[in-house]
ChimeraX commands (.cxc) that place a marker at each C-alpha (Angstrom):
marker #1 position 99.41,26.18,-50.42 radius 0.5
marker #1 position 97.80,25.13,-53.70 radius 0.5
marker #1 position 99.78,25.52,-56.93 radius 0.5
marker #1 position 98.44,28.17,-59.32 radius 0.5
marker #1 position 95.84,26.88,-61.76 radius 0.5
marker #1 position 96.88,27.09,-65.40 radius 0.5
marker #1 position 95.24,29.29,-68.02 radius 0.5
marker #1 position 94.82,29.05,-71.80 radius 0.5
marker #1 position 96.54,31.71,-73.88 radius 0.5
marker #1 position 94.64,31.74,-77.21 radius 0.5
marker #1 position 95.64,34.80,-79.29 radius 0.5
marker #1 position 92.88,34.20,-81.87 radius 0.5
marker #1 position 90.22,34.61,-79.13 radius 0.5
marker #1 position 91.65,37.81,-77.70 radius 0.5
marker #1 position 94.36,39.12,-75.41 radius 0.5
marker #1 position 93.05,37.78,-72.10 radius 0.5
marker #1 position 94.01,34.25,-70.98 radius 0.5
marker #1 position 91.19,31.86,-70.04 radius 0.5
marker #1 position 91.77,30.56,-66.49 radius 0.5
marker #1 position 91.14,26.83,-66.06 radius 0.5
marker #1 position 89.30,27.25,-62.77 radius 0.5
marker #1 position 86.04,25.93,-61.40 radius 0.5
marker #1 position 86.29,22.41,-62.80 radius 0.5
marker #1 position 88.84,19.77,-63.77 radius 0.5
marker #1 position 87.65,18.78,-67.28 radius 0.5
marker #1 position 87.54,21.23,-70.18 radius 0.5
marker #1 position 86.29,20.46,-73.71 radius 0.5
marker #1 position 87.77,22.38,-76.66 radius 0.5
marker #1 position 85.88,22.28,-79.94 radius 0.5
marker #1 position 83.59,24.06,-82.39 radius 0.5
marker #1 position 80.20,23.00,-80.95 radius 0.5
marker #1 position 78.96,25.72,-78.56 radius 0.5
marker #1 position 76.52,23.24,-76.97 radius 0.5
marker #1 position 79.27,20.78,-76.00 radius 0.5
marker #1 position 82.54,22.74,-75.82 radius 0.5
marker #1 position 83.64,24.79,-72.81 radius 0.5
marker #1 position 86.05,26.74,-75.01 radius 0.5
marker #1 position 84.60,27.31,-78.49 radius 0.5
marker #1 position 87.14,27.53,-81.33 radius 0.5
marker #1 position 86.23,28.56,-84.87 radius 0.5
marker #1 position 87.37,26.88,-88.06 radius 0.5
marker #1 position 86.18,24.28,-90.54 radius 0.5
marker #1 position 88.78,21.72,-89.44 radius 0.5
marker #1 position 87.89,21.89,-85.74 radius 0.5
marker #1 position 85.67,19.03,-84.55 radius 0.5
marker #1 position 82.63,19.70,-82.35 radius 0.5
marker #1 position 84.49,18.03,-79.48 radius 0.5
marker #1 position 88.11,18.22,-80.64 radius 0.5
marker #1 position 90.08,17.52,-77.46 radius 0.5
marker #1 position 89.68,17.36,-73.70 radius 0.5
marker #1 position 91.90,18.99,-71.08 radius 0.5
marker #1 position 92.06,17.35,-67.66 radius 0.5
marker #1 position 93.47,19.62,-64.95 radius 0.5
marker #1 position 95.00,18.15,-61.78 radius 0.5
marker #1 position 96.59,20.92,-59.72 radius 0.5
marker #1 position 98.98,22.66,-62.10 radius 0.5
marker #1 position 99.24,19.67,-64.48 radius 0.5
marker #1 position 97.20,19.50,-67.69 radius 0.5
marker #1 position 96.61,16.31,-69.66 radius 0.5
marker #1 position 95.43,16.68,-73.27 radius 0.5
marker #1 position 93.40,13.95,-74.99 radius 0.5
marker #1 position 92.48,14.16,-78.68 radius 0.5
marker #1 position 88.93,12.90,-79.18 radius 0.5
marker #1 position 89.57,11.30,-82.58 radius 0.5
marker #1 position 89.30,14.56,-84.49 radius 0.5
marker #1 position 89.85,14.25,-88.26 radius 0.5
marker #1 position 92.85,16.63,-88.42 radius 0.5
marker #1 position 94.15,15.81,-84.96 radius 0.5
marker #1 position 95.80,17.70,-82.15 radius 0.5
marker #1 position 99.52,18.57,-82.14 radius 0.5
marker #1 position 101.87,19.59,-79.35 radius 0.5
marker #1 position 104.95,21.49,-80.50 radius 0.5
marker #1 position 104.20,20.23,-84.02 radius 0.5
marker #1 position 103.92,16.52,-83.10 radius 0.5
marker #1 position 100.58,14.71,-83.41 radius 0.5
marker #1 position 99.31,13.40,-80.08 radius 0.5
marker #1 position 96.50,11.19,-78.89 radius 0.5
marker #1 position 97.24,11.95,-75.24 radius 0.5
marker #1 position 100.03,13.98,-73.62 radius 0.5
marker #1 position 100.98,16.07,-70.61 radius 0.5
marker #1 position 101.05,19.77,-71.52 radius 0.5
marker #1 position 103.70,22.01,-69.94 radius 0.5
marker #1 position 103.78,25.82,-69.82 radius 0.5
marker #1 position 105.47,27.25,-72.90 radius 0.5
marker #1 position 104.49,24.36,-75.16 radius 0.5
marker #1 position 102.26,25.11,-78.15 radius 0.5
marker #1 position 99.10,23.06,-78.59 radius 0.5
marker #1 position 97.51,23.17,-82.04 radius 0.5
marker #1 position 93.82,22.31,-82.22 radius 0.5
marker #1 position 93.55,22.03,-86.01 radius 0.5
marker #1 position 94.97,25.46,-87.02 radius 0.5
marker #1 position 94.39,27.28,-83.70 radius 0.5
marker #1 position 97.54,27.81,-81.62 radius 0.5
marker #1 position 97.15,27.68,-77.84 radius 0.5
marker #1 position 99.76,28.11,-75.10 radius 0.5
marker #1 position 99.53,27.05,-71.49 radius 0.5
marker #1 position 100.17,29.76,-68.91 radius 0.5
marker #1 position 100.92,28.59,-65.37 radius 0.5
marker #1 position 100.30,31.87,-63.59 radius 0.5
marker #1 position 97.01,32.90,-65.19 radius 0.5
marker #1 position 98.91,35.15,-67.60 radius 0.5
marker #1 position 100.75,34.83,-70.87 radius 0.5
marker #1 position 103.59,32.33,-71.02 radius 0.5
marker #1 position 106.62,32.92,-73.18 radius 0.5
marker #1 position 107.00,30.09,-75.68 radius 0.5
marker #1 position 109.88,27.63,-75.45 radius 0.5
marker #1 position 111.79,27.66,-78.74 radius 0.5
marker #1 position 114.78,25.30,-79.12 radius 0.5
marker #1 position 117.96,27.25,-79.81 radius 0.5
marker #1 position 116.51,30.57,-78.63 radius 0.5
marker #1 position 116.03,32.43,-75.37 radius 0.5
marker #1 position 112.72,34.27,-75.58 radius 0.5
marker #1 position 113.06,37.57,-73.74 radius 0.5
marker #1 position 109.65,39.23,-74.02 radius 0.5
marker #1 position 106.53,39.81,-76.09 radius 0.5
marker #1 position 106.83,42.84,-78.37 radius 0.5
marker #1 position 103.43,42.81,-80.08 radius 0.5
marker #1 position 100.28,40.90,-80.95 radius 0.5
marker #1 position 97.51,40.84,-83.50 radius 0.5
marker #1 position 94.91,38.58,-85.09 radius 0.5
marker #1 position 97.64,36.23,-86.33 radius 0.5
marker #1 position 99.26,35.72,-82.93 radius 0.5
marker #1 position 102.03,37.20,-80.84 radius 0.5
marker #1 position 105.51,38.48,-81.73 radius 0.5
marker #1 position 108.43,37.90,-79.36 radius 0.5
marker #1 position 111.96,39.20,-79.01 radius 0.5
marker #1 position 114.30,36.19,-78.90 radius 0.5
marker #1 position 118.06,35.76,-78.90 radius 0.5
marker #1 position 119.68,32.76,-80.55 radius 0.5
marker #1 position 121.65,30.73,-78.00 radius 0.5
marker link #1:1,2 radius 0.2
marker link #1:2,3 radius 0.2
marker link #1:3,4 radius 0.2
marker link #1:4,5 radius 0.2
marker link #1:5,6 radius 0.2
marker link #1:6,7 radius 0.2
marker link #1:7,8 radius 0.2
marker link #1:8,9 radius 0.2
marker link #1:9,10 radius 0.2
marker link #1:10,11 radius 0.2
marker link #1:11,12 radius 0.2
marker link #1:12,13 radius 0.2
marker link #1:13,14 radius 0.2
marker link #1:14,15 radius 0.2
marker link #1:15,16 radius 0.2
marker link #1:16,17 radius 0.2
marker link #1:17,18 radius 0.2
marker link #1:18,19 radius 0.2
marker link #1:19,20 radius 0.2
marker link #1:20,21 radius 0.2
marker link #1:21,22 radius 0.2
marker link #1:22,23 radius 0.2
marker link #1:23,24 radius 0.2
marker link #1:24,25 radius 0.2
marker link #1:25,26 radius 0.2
marker link #1:26,27 radius 0.2
marker link #1:27,28 radius 0.2
marker link #1:28,29 radius 0.2
marker link #1:29,30 radius 0.2
marker link #1:30,31 radius 0.2
marker link #1:31,32 radius 0.2
marker link #1:32,33 radius 0.2
marker link #1:33,34 radius 0.2
marker link #1:34,35 radius 0.2
marker link #1:35,36 radius 0.2
marker link #1:36,37 radius 0.2
marker link #1:37,38 radius 0.2
marker link #1:38,39 radius 0.2
marker link #1:39,40 radius 0.2
marker link #1:40,41 radius 0.2
marker link #1:41,42 radius 0.2
marker link #1:42,43 radius 0.2
marker link #1:43,44 radius 0.2
marker link #1:44,45 radius 0.2
marker link #1:45,46 radius 0.2
marker link #1:46,47 radius 0.2
marker link #1:47,48 radius 0.2
marker link #1:48,49 radius 0.2
marker link #1:49,50 radius 0.2
marker link #1:50,51 radius 0.2
marker link #1:51,52 radius 0.2
marker link #1:52,53 radius 0.2
marker link #1:53,54 radius 0.2
marker link #1:54,55 radius 0.2
marker link #1:55,56 radius 0.2
marker link #1:56,57 radius 0.2
marker link #1:57,58 radius 0.2
marker link #1:58,59 radius 0.2
marker link #1:59,60 radius 0.2
marker link #1:60,61 radius 0.2
marker link #1:61,62 radius 0.2
marker link #1:62,63 radius 0.2
marker link #1:63,64 radius 0.2
marker link #1:64,65 radius 0.2
marker link #1:65,66 radius 0.2
marker link #1:66,67 radius 0.2
marker link #1:67,68 radius 0.2
marker link #1:68,69 radius 0.2
marker link #1:69,70 radius 0.2
marker link #1:70,71 radius 0.2
marker link #1:71,72 radius 0.2
marker link #1:72,73 radius 0.2
marker link #1:73,74 radius 0.2
marker link #1:74,75 radius 0.2
marker link #1:75,76 radius 0.2
marker link #1:76,77 radius 0.2
marker link #1:77,78 radius 0.2
marker link #1:78,79 radius 0.2
marker link #1:79,80 radius 0.2
marker link #1:80,81 radius 0.2
marker link #1:81,82 radius 0.2
marker link #1:82,83 radius 0.2
marker link #1:83,84 radius 0.2
marker link #1:84,85 radius 0.2
marker link #1:85,86 radius 0.2
marker link #1:86,87 radius 0.2
marker link #1:87,88 radius 0.2
marker link #1:88,89 radius 0.2
marker link #1:89,90 radius 0.2
marker link #1:90,91 radius 0.2
marker link #1:91,92 radius 0.2
marker link #1:92,93 radius 0.2
marker link #1:93,94 radius 0.2
marker link #1:94,95 radius 0.2
marker link #1:95,96 radius 0.2
marker link #1:96,97 radius 0.2
marker link #1:97,98 radius 0.2
marker link #1:98,99 radius 0.2
marker link #1:99,100 radius 0.2
marker link #1:100,101 radius 0.2
marker link #1:101,102 radius 0.2
marker link #1:102,103 radius 0.2
marker link #1:103,104 radius 0.2
marker link #1:104,105 radius 0.2
marker link #1:105,106 radius 0.2
marker link #1:106,107 radius 0.2
marker link #1:107,108 radius 0.2
marker link #1:108,109 radius 0.2
marker link #1:109,110 radius 0.2
marker link #1:110,111 radius 0.2
marker link #1:111,112 radius 0.2
marker link #1:112,113 radius 0.2
marker link #1:113,114 radius 0.2
marker link #1:114,115 radius 0.2
marker link #1:115,116 radius 0.2
marker link #1:116,117 radius 0.2
marker link #1:117,118 radius 0.2
marker link #1:118,119 radius 0.2
marker link #1:119,120 radius 0.2
marker link #1:120,121 radius 0.2
marker link #1:121,122 radius 0.2
marker link #1:122,123 radius 0.2
marker link #1:123,124 radius 0.2
marker link #1:124,125 radius 0.2
marker link #1:125,126 radius 0.2
marker link #1:126,127 radius 0.2
marker link #1:127,128 radius 0.2
marker link #1:128,129 radius 0.2
marker link #1:129,130 radius 0.2
view
């Protein structure tokens, strides 16, 4: 049995996750002619970063973008992305969902129970401090 393919949860693009199916290499950026997932914003490079999918594992590679790519707030050049981690492509927050749906974020010191709302600025979660 194959593991479920991951999906991108990008609140700024709408409520539906983008399944990473059909190919193993995905380009995120602002150039609609070169990017598979087009993100808007003046700080987003035409080809900002590349996602390489192997089974349920996703590797992220920054393509030398001027403002960089961050995972959980830390600048990366290349990293393995796990469900629940936040990837920032310039100012756009993206989460990795392992089941094709939304993934609850991992927040140190908190147990995230559920999503309670969403809007243009992102999602709101109910969390209990541990």
